[in-house]
PyMOL CGO cylinders between C-alpha atoms (Angstrom):
from pymol import cmd
from pymol.cgo import CYLINDER

trace = [
    CYLINDER, 45.35, 85.39, 68.45, 45.93, 87.13, 65.56, 0.3, 1, 1, 1, 1, 1, 1,
    CYLINDER, 45.93, 87.13, 65.56, 47.92, 89.74, 67.34, 0.3, 1, 1, 1, 1, 1, 1,
    CYLINDER, 47.92, 89.74, 67.34, 49.89, 87.34, 69.06, 0.3, 1, 1, 1, 1, 1, 1,
    CYLINDER, 49.89, 87.34, 69.06, 50.64, 85.93, 65.52, 0.3, 1, 1, 1, 1, 1, 1,
    CYLINDER, 50.64, 85.93, 65.52, 51.57, 89.50, 64.16, 0.3, 1, 1, 1, 1, 1, 1,
    CYLINDER, 51.57, 89.50, 64.16, 53.79, 90.26, 67.32, 0.3, 1, 1, 1, 1, 1, 1,
    CYLINDER, 53.79, 90.26, 67.32, 55.65, 86.95, 66.56, 0.3, 1, 1, 1, 1, 1, 1,
    CYLINDER, 55.65, 86.95, 66.56, 56.33, 87.84, 63.01, 0.3, 1, 1, 1, 1, 1, 1,
    CYLINDER, 56.33, 87.84, 63.01, 57.78, 90.85, 64.03, 0.3, 1, 1, 1, 1, 1, 1,
    CYLINDER, 57.78, 90.85, 64.03, 60.30, 89.67, 66.23, 0.3, 1, 1, 1, 1, 1, 1,
    CYLINDER, 60.30, 89.67, 66.23, 61.09, 87.13, 63.95, 0.3, 1, 1, 1, 1, 1, 1,
    CYLINDER, 61.09, 87.13, 63.95, 61.71, 89.82, 61.40, 0.3, 1, 1, 1, 1, 1, 1,
    CYLINDER, 61.71, 89.82, 61.40, 63.84, 91.96, 64.22, 0.3, 1, 1, 1, 1, 1, 1,
    CYLINDER, 63.84, 91.96, 64.22, 66.01, 88.87, 64.84, 0.3, 1, 1, 1, 1, 1, 1,
    CYLINDER, 66.01, 88.87, 64.84, 66.73, 88.16, 60.98, 0.3, 1, 1, 1, 1, 1, 1,
    CYLINDER, 66.73, 88.16, 60.98, 68.09, 91.63, 60.59, 0.3, 1, 1, 1, 1, 1, 1,
    CYLINDER, 68.09, 91.63, 60.59, 69.76, 91.23, 63.82, 0.3, 1, 1, 1, 1, 1, 1,
    CYLINDER, 69.76, 91.23, 63.82, 71.38, 88.52, 62.50, 0.3, 1, 1, 1, 1, 1, 1,
    CYLINDER, 71.38, 88.52, 62.50, 72.39, 90.14, 59.26, 0.3, 1, 1, 1, 1, 1, 1,
    CYLINDER, 72.39, 90.14, 59.26, 73.92, 92.94, 61.07, 0.3, 1, 1, 1, 1, 1, 1,
    CYLINDER, 73.92, 92.94, 61.07, 76.23, 90.57, 63.27, 0.3, 1, 1, 1, 1, 1, 1,
    CYLINDER, 76.23, 90.57, 63.27, 77.08, 89.16, 59.81, 0.3, 1, 1, 1, 1, 1, 1,
    CYLINDER, 77.08, 89.16, 59.81, 78.34, 92.18, 58.36, 0.3, 1, 1, 1, 1, 1, 1,
    CYLINDER, 78.34, 92.18, 58.36, 80.24, 93.06, 61.10, 0.3, 1, 1, 1, 1, 1, 1,
    CYLINDER, 80.24, 93.06, 61.10, 81.82, 89.88, 61.24, 0.3, 1, 1, 1, 1, 1, 1,
    CYLINDER, 81.82, 89.88, 61.24, 82.96, 90.31, 57.81, 0.3, 1, 1, 1, 1, 1, 1,
    CYLINDER, 82.96, 90.31, 57.81, 83.85, 93.81, 58.11, 0.3, 1, 1, 1, 1, 1, 1,
    CYLINDER, 83.85, 93.81, 58.11, 86.28, 92.62, 61.00, 0.3, 1, 1, 1, 1, 1, 1,
    CYLINDER, 86.28, 92.62, 61.00, 87.30, 90.00, 58.93, 0.3, 1, 1, 1, 1, 1, 1,
    CYLINDER, 87.30, 90.00, 58.93, 88.23, 91.89, 55.78, 0.3, 1, 1, 1, 1, 1, 1,
    CYLINDER, 88.23, 91.89, 55.78, 89.65, 95.40, 57.21, 0.3, 1, 1, 1, 1, 1, 1,
    CYLINDER, 89.65, 95.40, 57.21, 90.48, 94.47, 61.38, 0.3, 1, 1, 1, 1, 1, 1,
    CYLINDER, 90.48, 94.47, 61.38, 91.85, 97.98, 61.67, 0.3, 1, 1, 1, 1, 1, 1,
    CYLINDER, 91.85, 97.98, 61.67, 89.45, 100.04, 59.82, 0.3, 1, 1, 1, 1, 1, 1,
    CYLINDER, 89.45, 100.04, 59.82, 86.17, 98.10, 60.90, 0.3, 1, 1, 1, 1, 1, 1,
    CYLINDER, 86.17, 98.10, 60.90, 86.16, 99.65, 64.41, 0.3, 1, 1, 1, 1, 1, 1,
    CYLINDER, 86.16, 99.65, 64.41, 86.47, 103.22, 62.89, 0.3, 1, 1, 1, 1, 1, 1,
    CYLINDER, 86.47, 103.22, 62.89, 83.66, 102.33, 60.60, 0.3, 1, 1, 1, 1, 1, 1,
    CYLINDER, 83.66, 102.33, 60.60, 81.31, 100.39, 63.11, 0.3, 1, 1, 1, 1, 1, 1,
    CYLINDER, 81.31, 100.39, 63.11, 81.91, 103.68, 65.26, 0.3, 1, 1, 1, 1, 1, 1,
    CYLINDER, 81.91, 103.68, 65.26, 81.22, 105.95, 62.63, 0.3, 1, 1, 1, 1, 1, 1,
    CYLINDER, 81.22, 105.95, 62.63, 77.97, 104.13, 61.81, 0.3, 1, 1, 1, 1, 1, 1,
    CYLINDER, 77.97, 104.13, 61.81, 77.15, 103.65, 65.37, 0.3, 1, 1, 1, 1, 1, 1,
    CYLINDER, 77.15, 103.65, 65.37, 77.03, 107.57, 65.95, 0.3, 1, 1, 1, 1, 1, 1,
    CYLINDER, 77.03, 107.57, 65.95, 75.08, 108.01, 62.83, 0.3, 1, 1, 1, 1, 1, 1,
    CYLINDER, 75.08, 108.01, 62.83, 72.13, 106.17, 64.48, 0.3, 1, 1, 1, 1, 1, 1,
    CYLINDER, 72.13, 106.17, 64.48, 72.17, 107.40, 67.64, 0.3, 1, 1, 1, 1, 1, 1,
    CYLINDER, 72.17, 107.40, 67.64, 69.82, 110.18, 68.97, 0.3, 1, 1, 1, 1, 1, 1,
    CYLINDER, 69.82, 110.18, 68.97, 73.25, 112.38, 69.94, 0.3, 1, 1, 1, 1, 1, 1,
    CYLINDER, 73.25, 112.38, 69.94, 74.58, 111.48, 66.42, 0.3, 1, 1, 1, 1, 1, 1,
    CYLINDER, 74.58, 111.48, 66.42, 71.98, 112.90, 64.15, 0.3, 1, 1, 1, 1, 1, 1,
    CYLINDER, 71.98, 112.90, 64.15, 71.67, 116.18, 66.67, 0.3, 1, 1, 1, 1, 1, 1,
    CYLINDER, 71.67, 116.18, 66.67, 75.11, 116.44, 66.23, 0.3, 1, 1, 1, 1, 1, 1,
    CYLINDER, 75.11, 116.44, 66.23, 74.87, 116.40, 62.34, 0.3, 1, 1, 1, 1, 1, 1,
    CYLINDER, 74.87, 116.40, 62.34, 72.04, 118.13, 62.28, 0.3, 1, 1, 1, 1, 1, 1,
    CYLINDER, 72.04, 118.13, 62.28, 74.22, 121.14, 64.03, 0.3, 1, 1, 1, 1, 1, 1,
    CYLINDER, 74.22, 121.14, 64.03, 76.89, 120.97, 61.30, 0.3, 1, 1, 1, 1, 1, 1,
]
cmd.load_cgo(trace, "trace")
């Protein structure tokens, strides 16, 4: 039962983090609708496996 509780707590933390990311993206879009997309693309590229490989090669 402790394992189930631990898993639920981890999932809950992930959901809270995802809610924070969504809120930040909405705020970026509200503040700068045109630049928000470029910023999001750049952040996403840095966070993906391919993006990290490209950054390491440069």
